[in-house]
BARODO-672329 format. One line per 4 residues: number of its first residue (from 1); their letters; for each residue x, y, z of N, C-alpha, C. Coordinates in pm, whole numbers, plus 32768, in hexadecimal, padded with zeros to 4 digits. Example, Ala and Ser with C-alpha at 12.3 -4.5 7.8 and 13.67 -1.06 7.14 Angstrom:
% residues 2
1	AS	8527,7DC7,830C,84CE,7E3E,830C,8528,7EB6,830C; 8505,7F1F,82C4,8557,7F96,82CA,850A,8003,8313
END
This chain:
% residues 78
1	MKLT	3C89,C8EA,105A,3CC5,C8BB,10D6,3CD6,C931,1134; 3CAC,C91B,11AC,3CB9,C984,1211,3D2E,C966,126D; 3D63,C9CF,12A7,3DCB,C9BF,130B,3D89,C9AA,1393; 3DCA,C95A,13E7,3D97,C948,146E,3DB5,C9C6,14BF
5	KRQT	3D7A,C9CE,1535,3D91,CA44,158A,3E24,CA50,15B0; 3E63,C9E0,15CB,3EF0,C9E2,15F1,3F47,CA10,157B; 3F29,C9DE,1503,3F76,CA07,148E,3F5F,CA9A,146E; 3EE5,CAC9,147F,3EC8,CB57,1467,3F12,CBAF,14CA
9	LLGV	3F14,CB8A,1549,3F5B,CBD7,15AF,3FF1,CBD8,1593; 4027,CB65,156D,40B5,CB5F,154B,40D4,CBB5,14D0; 407B,CBB1,146D,408F,CC02,13F4,408A,CC97,1411; 402C,CCC1,1465,4022,CD4F,1489,409E,CD7B,14D7
13	TLSI	40CA,CD28,1534,4142,CD49,1581,41BC,CD54,1526; 41C9,CCF6,14CC,4239,CCF8,146D,4232,CD71,1411; 41BA,CD90,13E2,41AC,CDFF,1384,41C0,CE87,13C7; 41AB,CE8F,1449,41C5,CF0C,1491,425A,CF1A,14B0
17	SAPY	429B,CEAB,14D3,4327,CEB4,14FE,438B,CEB0,148A; 436D,CE6B,141D,43CF,CE5C,13B1,43F7,CEE1,1370; 439A,CF38,1349,43C6,CFB7,130D,4419,D00D,136E; 43F8,D007,13EF,4443,D055,1451,44D1,D01E,1460
21	LIFL	44DF,CF99,1461,4565,CF5E,146C,45B8,CF7C,13EF; 4579,CF7D,137A,45C1,CFA1,1300,45ED,D032,1305; 4597,D08B,1338,45B9,D118,1348,4632,D127,13A5; 4633,D0DE,1416,46A3,D0E6,1472,4724,D0B3,1432
25	LVGY	471C,D046,13E8,4791,D00E,13A7,47CA,D06E,133F; 4775,D0A6,12EB,47A4,D104,1285,47DD,D182,12C6; 479D,D1B3,132F,47D1,D227,1377,485A,D20C,13B3; 486E,D194,13E6,48F0,D170,141F,495A,D169,13B2
29	IISK	4938,D12E,1340,4998,D123,12D2,49BE,D1AE,129E; 495D,D206,1291,4978,D28D,125E,49CA,D2DD,12C4; 49B5,D2C8,1343,49FB,D317,13A8,4A8C,D2EE,13BB; 4AB4,D27E,1383,4B3E,D24F,138F,4B88,D25F,130A
33	PPKD	4BB8,D2D6,12EC,4C00,D2EA,126D,4C89,D2A5,1273; 4CC4,D28A,11FF,4D4A,D24E,11FF,4DB2,D2AF,1238; 4E26,D279,1259,4E8F,D2CA,1298,4EBC,D33E,123F; 4EC2,D328,11BE,4EEE,D392,1162,4E77,D3D6,111E
37	FQYQ	4E10,D3EF,116A,4D94,D428,1134,4DAC,D4AD,10EF; 4DFD,D503,112A,4E10,D588,10F1,4E5B,D584,106B; 4EA0,D516,1050,4EE8,D50B,0FD1,4E96,D4C1,0F67; 4E3C,D46C,0F90,4DF3,D417,0F33,4D6A,D44B,0F0C
41	SSYF	4D2D,D49E,0F5E,4CA3,D4C5,0F44,4C93,D55C,0F54; 4C4A,D597,0EF7,4C33,D626,0F00,4B9E,D646,0F0F; 4B4E,D5E4,0F37,4ABF,D5FA,0F4B,4A93,D5B5,0FCC; 4A20,D5DD,0FFB,49E8,D5A3,1074,4962,D562,1053
45	IIFH	4944,D4F6,1096,48C7,D4AE,1081,4867,D4D3,10F2; 47EF,D4F9,10CC,4788,D517,112F,471E,D4AA,1123; 4700,D46B,1191,46A2,D3FB,1192,462D,D41E,11EC; 45B5,D41E,11B2,453C,D43B,11FD,44DE,D3C5,11F5
49	LTWP	44A1,D3A3,1264,4439,D33D,1265,43BC,D382,129A; 4368,D3AD,123F,42EE,D3F2,1266,4281,D38A,1281; 4215,D3B5,12BF,41AD,D355,12E4,416A,D314,126C; 4158,D358,11F6,4120,D30E,1184,417D,D29F,1151
53	VYLV	4200,D2BA,1151,4260,D255,1127,425E,D1E0,118A; 4257,D1FE,1209,4250,D196,1270,41D1,D143,125F; 4161,D185,1244,40E1,D13F,1232,40E5,D0E3,11B7; 411C,D113,114A,4129,D0C0,10D1,4185,D049,10ED
57	GAIF	41F1,D060,1135,424C,CFF2,1159,4208,CF8C,11B2; 41B7,CFBA,1210,4171,CF5F,126A,4109,CF0D,121D; 40BF,CF4C,11C4,405B,CF04,1174,409F,CE9F,1119; 410C,CEC8,10D9,4156,CE6C,1082,418B,CDF5,10D1
61	TFLL	41C1,CE0D,1148,41F5,CDA1,119B,4186,CD40,11C3; 4110,CD75,11E8,40A2,CD1E,120E,4071,CCCB,1197; 4067,CD08,1122,403C,CCBD,10AC,40A1,CC51,1086; 4120,CC70,1093,4188,CC0D,1078,4180,CB9A,10DD
65	YALC	4169,CBBA,115B,4159,CB53,11C3,40E0,CAFB,11A6; 406F,CB38,1183,3FF6,CAEB,1165,400C,CA91,10EC; 404F,CAC2,1086,406D,CA71,1010,40C5,C9FA,1034; 4129,CA11,1089,4180,C9A3,10B4,4132,C93A,1102
69	VIVV	40D7,C964,1159,4086,C905,11A7,402E,C8B2,114A; 3FF1,C8F1,10E8,3F9B,C8A9,108A,3FEC,C846,1036; 4062,C86D,1009,40B6,C813,0FBA,40E2,C79C,100E; 410A,C7B4,108A,4133,C745,10E2,40BF,C6E6,10FA
73	RKIR	4046,C71A,110D,3FD0,C6C3,1120,3FB9,C66C,10A6; 3FC4,C6A6,102F,3FAE,C659,0FB4,4018,C5ED,0FA3; 4094,C60D,0FC5,4100,C5AA,0FBA,40EA,C538,101D; 40C3,C558,1097,40AD,C4EF,10FC,4034,C499,10DC
77	KK	3FD3,C4CF,1093,3F5C,C483,106F,3F7A,C413,100C; 3FDD,C428,0FB9,3FFC,C3C7,0F4F,4037,C349,0F84
END
């Protein structure tokens, strides 16, 4: 089963934006320590999103999207 052009474009858009949005969300969560941070934690978390990690995330997101489209098609066919 092939994806239509519209589904492929939507999948590519989703796979490009999803890893970046996850990176922003995790960065926001890490940047907001609790009020008593100096008493509860004695280490710092460093979070890096390098381009290979971003590429793997984008490919994984696209494959997951394509799998979901194929499953929905099979369910609707029945």
